C-alpha positions in Angstrom: 25.6 77.1 64.8 24.9 74.5 67.1 28.0 72.0 68.6 26.9 68.4 68.4 30.1 66.9 70.1 29.0 66.2 73.9 25.4 65.3 72.6 25.4 62.8 69.5 28.3 60.7 69.5 27.0 58.0 71.9 26.8 54.5 69.8 23.2 53.9 71.1 22.0 57.6 70.3 23.4 56.8 67.1 22.1 53.4 66.2 18.6 54.6 66.9 19.1 58.5 65.2 20.5 57.4 61.9 19.4 59.2 59.1 18.6 55.1 58.2 15.1 55.5 60.1 14.2 59.1 59.2 12.2 59.9 56.4 13.4 62.6 53.4 11.5 65.5 54.4 8.9 66.8 51.6 9.5 69.7 49.4 7.0 71.8 50.9 8.5 70.9 54.3 11.9 71.6 53.1 10.4 75.3 51.7 8.8 75.5 55.0 11.9 75.2 57.0 13.8 77.9 54.5 10.5 80.7 55.7 10.0 79.8 59.2 12.7 82.3 59.9 12.1 84.6 57.1 10.5 88.2 58.9 9.4 89.1 55.3 7.4 86.4 54.0 4.1 87.1 52.3 0.8 85.4 52.6 0.9 84.7 48.6 4.3 83.1 49.3 3.1 80.9 51.7 -0.1 79.9 50.4 1.8 78.3 47.7 4.3 76.9 49.2 1.2 74.8 51.3 -1.2 73.8 48.0 2.5 72.2 47.1 1.3 69.6 49.2 -2.5 68.1 49.3 -2.5 66.3 52.6 -1.3 69.3 54.4 -3.6 72.2 52.3 -6.1 69.9 53.6 -5.5 69.6 56.9 -4.9 73.7 56.9 -8.5 73.9 55.4 -9.5 71.2 58.1 -8.8 73.4 61.1 -9.8 76.9 59.9 -13.7 75.3 59.8 -12.8 73.7 62.8 -15.2 74.8 66.1 -12.2 76.5 67.6 -12.2 78.9 65.3 -16.5 79.2 64.9 -16.5 80.4 61.8 -19.6 80.2 59.9 -19.2 80.2 56.4 -16.9 77.4 55.2 -13.1 78.8 54.4 -12.0 76.4 51.2 -8.9 78.1 50.1 -6.0 78.5 52.1 -5.4 82.3 51.4 -9.0 82.6 52.8 -7.7 80.6 56.1 -5.0 82.9 56.4 -6.1 86.7 55.8 -9.5 85.7 57.7 -8.8 83.2 60.0 -5.5 82.0 61.1 -2.8 84.4 60.0 0.2 84.1 58.8 2.5 83.6 62.1 0.3 80.7 63.3 0.2 79.0 59.8 3.8 79.1 59.4 4.3 78.0 62.3 0.9 75.2 62.7 2.2 74.1 58.9 5.8 73.2 59.9 5.2 71.8 62.7 2.6 69.6 61.2 4.9 68.9 57.8 7.3 67.7 60.0 5.1 65.4 62.2 3.9 64.1 59.3 7.3 62.1 58.7 6.4 60.2 61.8 4.8 56.7 62.3 3.4 56.8 65.3 0.4 54.0 64.9 3.1 51.0 65.9 3.8 52.5 69.3 0.8 50.9 71.3 0.4 53.2 74.3 1.6 56.5 72.3 -1.7 58.6 72.3 -1.2 61.2 69.8 -4.6 63.6 70.5 -2.7 63.9 74.2 0.5 64.4 71.9 -0.8 67.8 70.2 -3.0 69.0 72.9 -0.2 69.6 75.2 1.8 71.0 72.3 -1.2 73.0 71.3 -0.9 74.2 75.5 2.3 74.9 75.7 2.6 77.1 72.4 -0.5 79.4 73.4 0.8 80.2 77.3 4.0 80.7 75.7 2.4 83.1 73.1 0.2 84.7 75.8 3.3 85.1 78.3 4.4 86.7 74.8 2.1 89.1 74.1 2.0 90.6 77.6 5.3 90.7 78.2 7.0 90.8 74.6 7.9 94.5 74.1 9.2 95.4 77.4 11.9 92.0 77.7 11.8 91.4 73.0 10.4 88.4 73.3 9.9 86.8 69.3 5.9 85.2 70.0 6.4 84.0 66.4 9.2 81.8 68.2 7.5 81.3 71.6 4.7 79.4 69.8 6.6 77.3 67.2 8.9 76.5 70.2 6.1 75.5 72.4 4.3 73.8 69.2 8.0 71.6 69.0 9.2 71.2 72.0 8.2 67.6 71.9 9.3 66.5 69.1 11.7 64.3 70.0 9.2 62.0 71.0 8.0 61.2 67.9 11.0 60.3 66.7 11.9 57.7 69.3 7.6 56.6 68.8 8.6 56.6 65.4 12.4 54.4 65.7 11.7 52.4 68.7 7.7 52.1 68.8 7.7 49.3 71.0 10.8 51.1 73.9 8.5 53.8 73.9 5.2 51.4 74.9 7.1 50.0 78.0 8.2 53.5 78.1 4.4 54.7 78.7 3.5 51.7 80.7 6.8 51.9 83.0 5.2 55.9 84.1 1.8 55.0 83.9 2.0 52.4 86.3 4.6 54.4 88.9 3.7 58.3 88.2 7.1 59.0 90.3 9.6 58.1 88.1 11.0 60.6 85.3 9.9 59.8 82.2 13.8 61.2 80.5 14.9 58.3 83.0 12.8 55.6 81.6 13.5 56.5 78.0 16.9 56.7 79.3 17.2 53.1 80.5 14.9 51.7 78.0 16.3 53.8 74.6 19.7 55.3 75.5 18.6 58.8 75.0 15.7 60.5 76.1 13.3 62.6 74.2 14.9 66.2 74.5 17.8 64.7 73.2 15.9 62.9 70.3 14.0 66.7 69.4 17.3 69.1 69.8 19.2 66.1 67.3 16.3 66.5 64.8 15.9 70.5 65.0 19.7 70.6 63.6 20.3 67.6 61.1 16.5 69.3 59.7 18.1 73.0 59.9 15.6 73.9 62.0 15.6 77.9 63.3 18.2 78.4 66.0 16.0 79.2 68.8 14.5 75.9 68.4 17.6 74.5 68.5 18.0 76.1 72.0 14.4 75.2 72.8 14.8 71.8 72.5 18.8 71.1 73.4 18.2 73.3 76.7 14.8 73.0 77.7 15.3 70.1 80.5 18.4 73.1 82.3 16.8 75.3 84.5 20.1 76.6 84.6 20.1 77.3 80.7 21.6 80.9 80.7 22.4 80.9 77.2 21.2 82.6 73.8 17.3 82.0 73.3 17.5 81.9 77.7 13.9 83.9 78.1 12.2 81.8 75.3 13.7 78.7 76.8 12.1 79.2 80.7 9.3 80.5 79.0 8.5 77.8 76.6 9.8 75.5 80.2 7.7 76.3 82.5 4.2 76.3 79.6 5.6 72.3 79.3 5.5 71.7 83.0 2.3 73.7 83.3 0.5 71.9 80.4 1.8 68.2 82.1 -0.3 68.9 85.1 -2.5 70.3 82.9 -3.4 67.1 80.8 -2.7 64.8 84.3 -4.8 66.5 86.0 -3.2 67.8 88.4 -3.3 70.9 90.7 -0.2 73.5 89.3 0.3 77.4 89.2 1.9 78.6 86.4 5.3 80.5 87.0 7.7 81.9 84.8 11.4 83.2 86.0 11.0 87.1 85.4 7.3 87.0 84.9 4.4 88.8 87.5 2.7 86.7 89.2 -0.6 88.0 88.2 0.4 88.3 84.6 1.3 84.0 84.7 -2.2 84.1 86.7 -3.7 85.9 83.7 -1.9 83.8 81.4 -3.4 80.4 82.8 -6.7 81.6 83.4 -7.1 82.2 79.7 -6.0 79.2 78.7 -8.2 77.6 80.9 -10.9 79.0 79.3 -10.1 77.9 76.3 -9.0 74.1 77.3 -12.5 72.3 75.5 -12.0 74.6 72.6 -7.9 73.6 72.5 -9.0 69.8 72.8 -11.2 71.3 69.8 -7.8 72.2 68.1 -6.2 69.4 68.9 -9.0 66.6 67.4 -8.4 68.5 63.8 -4.7 67.4 63.7 -5.3 64.1 64.2 -8.8 63.4 62.4 -8.6 61.7 58.4 -8.9 64.9 56.0 -10.3 63.9 52.1 -8.0 64.8 50.1 
């Protein structure tokens, strides 16, 4: 259990993160949260939960049929999307993230770019999972947790964009004008809270898996040595590299405890998929018929 004593008792934060501002979670989303940590989850059960939510079902099918996966024949059922294209763990993570993100209205924030948000999330998740695949057996890293935490590590942005769209537009404008500014500091100055803190609060409040709460709460702390520290370190490094990639900065992926040649291999792999990841990010945001 995560203590909220040090993080969530500031009056400004309490006002911004009032439950009155957050929409109630749909039943399907609640079930997806419950299934997030279920090691015995079966395809039929996951498919049945997804199908409770028609927009989510449509989005899963849209992803499965996107250019990223290059299917020659249309995928017309959630079960086939899981079995033939996406895989159980990926669908579980993607659906949970899409369902949670769908709770927020981001259109009122003029300077927020939802395509860039999803591309950053997908880049971070792809890098984190690729590292996990290469070193996971030696370090006992949970690849599915790395992917999920990579997707969710910036979800606090959606909270603040939903609750304070005008102030967040000012944040984006300020950082765009002066790239030397630390966005977390600008958020603190204008809102009294930053998106890392908001994300941790959200993960705690919505009872997301503990590894997600720990990652969101400590990703900005390079000195963190607590439980799930290896996951936190990898997601932090992946997120920073994704930042540089989106800002067209030359950057070398570097992860504590991971060999340089392994990090380089991951970087080259993900860069080789960048165009397809952009297309996949677009599939997250396009409107699909339901």
